[in-house]
Every structure is written in structure tokens, then in C-alpha cells.
VOFI-57356 format. One record per residue: residue in one letter; x, y, z of N, C-alpha, C in turn. Coordinates in steps of 0.1 Angstrom, whole numbers, plus 5000, padded with zeros to 4 digits. Layout:
N
AXYZXYZXYZ...
//
This chain:
349
M838000927881839500937876839500867862N840100947852840200897838841500807838R841500737826842600637824844000697825F844100827819845300897820845800917834Q844800957843845200977857845600847864T844800737861845200607867846500567863M846900577849848200547844849200627852F849000757854849900837861850300787874N849200757882849400707895850200587896K850100497886850900367886852300397883Q852600497875854000517870854700627877S853900707886854400837890855700837898F855800737907857000737916858200717908L858200617899859400577891859700697882M858700757875858900867865859400987872L858801017883859401137890860801117895L861100987900862500967904863400987892L863100937880863900947869864101097865V862901167865863001307861863901387870K863801357884864701437893866101407890I866401277887867901247885868401297871F867601277861868101317848867701447842L866501487845865901597838866101727845F865601727858865501847865866801937865P868001877868869101957868869402027855A868901967844869202027831868102107825L867002127833865802187828866202327821F867002407828867302537823868302547813S869202457813870302437803869802377790V868802287791868402207779867202277773H866202327782864902367777864802527777S865802597780865702737781865802807767C866502747758866602807745866302697734G866502577736866002477727866302487712S867402557709867702587695868302467688P867702427676868302317669869602337663G870502237664871702247656872802337663N873802367655874902457660874502597657K875302687664875102827661875402857647I874502937641874702967627875203107625D875803137614876403267610875403347603I874803447608873803537601874503677599E875703687602876303827601876303887588G876303807577876203857564874803887558I873803857566872403887562872004017566D871804107557871504257560870004277559I869404287570867904317571867804437581D867004527577866704647586865204647590V864904617602863504617607863204737613S862204817607861804947613860304937615I859904957626858504937630857705067628M856705067621855805187619854705187629R854505297636853605297647852305377643L851305307638850105367634849405437646E849405377658848605427669849205567673K850505587671851105717675850605827665D850605787652850205887642848805927642L847905827646846505847647846205937658F846805927670846505997681847206137682D848206137673848906277672848106367664M847106327656846406407647845406507654S845206617649844306717654842906677650L842006667659840606637655839906747647E840406867649839906977641840206977626S841306917623841706907609841906757605L841106677610841106537608841206487593P840306547585840406497571841706527564E842206647566843506687560844606607566E844706587579845906517585845806367581L844506317580844406177577844906147563T844906227554845406207541846906157541G847706227549849106187551849306047557V848506027568848505897574848105787565E847105807557846605707548847605677538R848305787533849405767522850605687529K850905727541852005657547851905507550Y850605467554850405337558849805237548G849305297537849005227525848005117528D848304997523847304877525846904847539F848004867548847704837562846704927568F846505047563845605147568844205087566E843905037554842604977550842404847559I843504777561843304647569842904697583F843504797588843204847601841704887602N841304957593839805007592838904887591H839104797582838204687579838304577589R839504527591839704397598839904417614I840504527617840804537632839904627639I839604737636838604817643837304827636R837104777625835904737617835004867617I835604967611834705087610834505117594G835005027585834705027572835705117564S835405137552836405207542836505357546S837705407544837905557545837205627535R836705567525835905637514834405647518S834005577529832605587532832305727538S831005767536830605907540830605917556S830505807562830405807576831705767583Y832805757576834105707580834605807591Y834605927589835306027598834506027612Q833206007611832406007623832805887631H833005767624833405647632834805657638L835705707629837005717634837205817646R836405937645836506027656835905967668R834905877667834305817679835405717685F836105657676837205557681838305637688L838705747683839805827689839405907702T838205927703837805997715837105917726D837005777723836405697733837305687745F836705697757837405707769838305587771D837805467770838505347772839705327762I839405367749840505367739841605467743Y841205577748842205677752843005627764R842405557773843205487784844205387779I843705307770844605207764845705287757H845505377749846605447742847605507752S847105577762848005627772848905527778E848305397781849105297787850105237778V849705227765850705177755851805287754E851505417754852605507753853505507765R852905467777853805457788854605337788L854105227784854805097785855705077772F855405137761856105117749856605257743P857305337751857805467746858705447734D859405337733860405307723860405157720L860505127707860404977703861804937698G862904997703864204957698864404817701E864204767713864504637716863704537709L862504567706861604477698862104467684E862504587678863104587664864304497664E865204507674866404417675866004277674A865004237683864604097684864004047671L863104127664862504087651863604087641E864504187641865604177631866404047633E866704007644867503887646866703767641G865403767644864503657639864403647624F864303757618864103757604865503737597R866603767603867903737597868003577598H867603517608867703367609866603317599Y865503387597864503337588865103327573I865703437570866303437556867403337555Y868203317565869203217565868503077562Y867503047568866802907565866002917553F865503037549864603037538865003147528P866103137522866703237513865703267502G865503397499864603437489863203457494Y862803427505861503447511861303597515Q860103637516859803767519859903807533V860403927537860303987550859304097550P858304087560857304187560857704327565Q856904427562857004557569856104527581I856604587592856004567606855404687611Y854204677615853404787621852904757635T852504867642851904847655850604927655Y849704887664848404967664847704927678I846704997682845804947693844404937687S843604837694842404817687841204797698G841604817711840604787721840604637724F841704577722841904427726841204337716N841104387703840404307693841404197687Q842704237685843604147678845004147684S845704037683847104037688848104057676I848003967667848903977655848003957643V848304057633847604047620848604037609V848303937601849203907589848503917576A849203987567848503997553849803997544D849603997531850703997522851604117524S852904077528854004177531853704257543I852804217551852404307563852304207576L853004257587852904197600852604307610A851504297616851004407625850804347639I851104427649851104397663850204477671G849204427678848304497687849004517700L849604627702850404637715849504637727D848104657726847304657739847004517742K847404417734847404277738848604217745Y849604307747850904267754851304367764L850404407773850604507783851304437795G851204307796851804227808850604157814S850904027817849803937822849203987834G849804057843849204107855848604257854H848404297841848004437839846604457844K846304567850844904597856843904597846F844104627833843104627823842604487820Y843504387820843104257818842304197830A842604247842841904207854840504267853E840304397849839104467848838204387838M838804337827838004267817837704127821Q838204087833838003947838838403847828L839603867821840103777812840503647820P840303527815840803407822842303417823L842803357833844303357836845103297825Y844503177819845203117808845403207795Q844503297794844703397783845603497786R845603547799846603657802848003607802S848203477805849603427808850603467797S850103477784851003497773850903637767M850303737775850003867770851103957775N852403927774853503997779854304057767P855104157770855904217759856904107754S857304017762858303917758857803817749N856403807748855803717740855603767725I855903897723855603957710856503897698S857803887701858703837690858403697686P858203607696857903467692856503457685D855503537690854203537683854303587669C855103687667855303737653855903637644M857003577649857703477640856803367637I856103317646855203197644854103237634S853503347637852403397629852803417615W853903477613854303497599854703377592A855403277599855703157593854503067590M853503077598852303007595851603047582T851703167578851203207566851903157553E853303127555854103087545853902937543F853702857554853602717554852202677560E851202667552849902647556849602507558F848602477567848202337570847602277558D848102147555847502067545846401977551N845101997549844101927556843601807547S844401757537843901657529843801517537N844601507548844501387556844601437571E843501507574843401577588843101477599N844001477608843701407621844501457632L844401407644845101467655846601467654L847201357649848701357646849101467637S848301487626848701587617848801727623H847801757631847801887638849001887648M849301787656850401787665851701817658I851901747647853301767640853301897633Y852201937628852202067620852602187630H851902187641852102287650853402267658G853802137660855102117666856302157657K856102167644857102217635857402367637F856302437641856502587644857302607656L857002527666857802547678859302517675Y859502417668860902387664861602497656L860802557647861202667639861402797648A860502817657860602937666861902937673N862302817678863602807686864702827677A864602797664865702827655865802967651L864703037650864703177646865003267658L864603227669864803307682865603227693P866903187690867503097698867703137713G867603267716867803297730866503297738K865403267732864103277739863903147747H863403167759863003047767861802977761D861802847763860702767758859302807763T859202867774858002917779857403017770L858303097763857803197754857403147741T858103047736857702997722856502907724T856302837735855102747737854002827742G854202937749853102997756852802927769F853502837774853302767786854002837798S853402827809854102867821855202767825L856102797833857302707837856702577843P855702597852855202467858854502377847Q853802447838853202367827854202297818L855302367815856402307807857002197815E857302207827857802097836856801987836W855502007837854501897836854601817823C854801887812854901817799856201727800I857201777804858601707805858301577814N857701597825857601497835856501387830N855701427821854501337817854501307803E855701307797855801287782855301137779V855901047786855500897784854000877786Q853500927797852100907800851200967789M851501087785850701147774850701067762W851901027757852000947745851300817746T851500747758850800617760849300637760Y848800737765847400767765846800777752L847500857743847000877729847100747721V848100667723848300547716847200437720E847200427734846200317739844800347736N844500487734843000527731842800547717R843800517708843700527694843300667690L843900767696843500907693844400967682L845500917679846500987670845900997656F845100907652844700907638843100937638S842600987649841201037649841101157641S840101147632839801277624838401347629D838001307640836801367647837201507651A836401617646836701747648836601777663G835701727670835601757685836801697692T837201577689838401527695839701617692I839901647680841001737676840901867684G839701927685839602047691840002047706R839501937713839801927727841301927730F842101877721843601867723844301977717I843702057706844502147699844102287703N842802317706842402447709842902507722S842902637724843402697736842402677747G842902687760842002667771842802667784P842202637795843002637808843802517810F843502407804844202277806843702177795T844302057794843801957786843101867794S841801857792840801787801841101637802E841601577791841901437791843101397799F843901497802845201467810845101507824S845201637827845201677841845001827842R844501867853844202017855845502087856E846702017858848002087858848602087845S848002017835848502027821848202147814P849002197805848502307796847602257786A846702347781846002317769847002307758R846702237747847602217736849002137740A848902057751850101987755850501887744V849601837735850001747725850801817715V850701947713851602027704853002007709W853202017722854501997728855001857724L854201757724854601627720855001617705G854201697697854501707683855901767681W856201857688857601927688858601827692Q858401737702859401627705859501537693I858501507686858501417674859401487663V859201617662859901687651861401697655K861701717667863001717671863801587669S863001477673863601347671863801317656Y863001357647863001337633864201417628M864401547632865501627626866901587632S866801527644868201477649868601347642R867601277636868001157629868201177614H867801297609867901327595868501467593K869801467596870501597596870701667583D870401577572870401637559869201707554I868101707562866801767560867001917563S866701997553866802147555865502197563M865602307568864502367575863202387566E863602427553862502447543861902317539E862702217538862102077535861202037546L861702057559860802017570859502087569M859502217568858302297568857402267556L857902227545857102207533856602047533D857101967542856801827542855301817549T854401767543853001757548852701597550D853801517549853601367552853701357566Y852701387574852901387589853001247595Q852501147589852701007594854100957590G854501007579855900977574856901027584I856701157588857601217598857701147611L856501097615856401017627857200887625N856900827614857700687612859200707612R859600807605861000827604861700887616A860900957624861401007637861800897646R861100787646861400677655861300727670Y860300807672860000877685859800767695R860600777706860500687718860500767730P859400817735859500907747860000837759
//
């Protein structure tokens, strides 16, 4: 039994009693949308999100006239078409002499065809996703006026990529969002912790966080566990501001029991990190054990989610912003003084 589990046993009765009295009745009202601040007015922000579906255009082509039809697809999708070839399905440049052979093999592969058919069945129309992303980017421009809104694409890749971001480009691998219980993921024997966030409802939070992370990159000049906690915690805070109707399970990627575990064990997690002097550890292995994805956080409990410390980072950011209401979202996201944020947050779990 590790020190965290020992500490949990000593405090569990009192903490669980307090949680039942004060937190559990409010779980859905407080933690279902988690949006910072008051409702904001985005009515005057005019953004039109129109998703371009590369997978449809590729599979609608006639194989007999592939070179001719591909010219139009290549022109329509521009830079993203080359990104798709190079980074996503990795068949090289469309200028290569062997390109058509590789593309034809991709389009006629039995498994890829099954995936395409299933994507067509599950995503016949992306109107709801366009509305969700339009709302997200209208909030985004409210908080970051003058920032860029990407052109959005979809594709299938044989489960290679979920979200791809490049300059002015945000692309969604629809085959990575078929639903956590989908038979394809079971056939692939994907671990349950990976499948849990492979749902259509996870697409818009993943998109908004992925796009924002390219705008506000990590400053590794003073890299330690605390800096990663607060850096990633800022994106959970931002995601709730950009998509205020989304449940915290979608922005965090945690299941509801995992989210409840974090709420119930906030004090124990924080105490464990402080007592073991882990917050300012710059050891790559230590940081990875707490920050990388996985089935759970081994230092805490098998019931804990991986990246539970990112949830703690989010609580620090919420405390910081509640005490400094004059700080804009842009100022928050640009601030790389992670220890200063902790100090000024006066975080007391």
C-alpha cells in the first residue's frame, strides 16, 4: 500500500461524509458545464463554419478515371490534401510516380472500405458538429479577437490520427470517433481507457483544445510537474469557456466515476504531491507518470484517471481566475509564470 492509499484510508470517512453533504447533490449543477464567469454575448460575432469532407470526395471518385478526378480534389483541398498524403496516410507526394498506385491501394483496401462505410452510416450529415464548432469559435473570437479561425476538414485514415492541426487547418479523423463501444475498436483490442473518449460527443472539445494548444504553446524553460499541471489545466478552463454546454467528462476525457473520484480525493492528491515534493520535480519519468495517458495514475489509485493532476491544475486555474477577475482569457493563456499563478491562486483544496 503506497503513502497515498494510506493517507486516503485515514481521511476517507470524514472526506466522504463531507463530499456527500456538500458536493454530491451539486455534482451535476456545478460540474456539468463548469463555464467560467457569466454568460457572454456572442450574437454579434459572425462566423460560418463549413466542414469539408475529404473522405467523401475521395471515395466518390471513379477508380477508372482516378488521375483526372483527383485533379479537382487536389485543387479543392489545397494544402490539406498534401498533409493528408504525407502526415496522415503516409503515401507520399501526389507528384510521386508511385502515388496513384498507393492511393488506389488505400481506397480499395477492404478494412478501409469497411471504415468508410461505417463513417458514412454514423456521420451522414455534420450539421450538429458544424453548429457546435461554430459556437466554440464564436466564443474563441470573443476571448481572442483578431485570432485566426481554421478551415475544418474531415478524413478517415485507418485509425492513424484523431485531430490534425496545421496553419489555418483543423482536420478530424472521423474513424477515431465512432463510439467507445464500437465493434471496430473491440476487434482492434484497444484498451478501454483509449476507447472511452472515442465518441462523437468528444469531437468538438478535442477540436477546440487542439486548436488552442497550437496558439498557446508550452514554455519549457522551467519545466516541472507543476508547470505541466497548470499549462494543461488552463486548456480545461478555456474549453469550458468555449463550449459552456459541454459536460466536464467531455472536456477532461474522464468517465463520470473518474471525475467523481477527483472531486472526492482533491485534498489527498494535493497533499501527496506536496508531501513527496513532486510539484517542482523536473524528472522526465516522474512528469510522464502523472501527465501521460493511461488506464489510471499509479501513484494514486486504480480508480483514479490518468492525468488526474491536470484536473488539479484546472482547480488551481479556477481559483486564480476567481481571485483575479481583471485577468483576461488571453492574458491567462499567455502567462507562462506557472509558479506565480499557483502563488496568486492561493489554492486551498
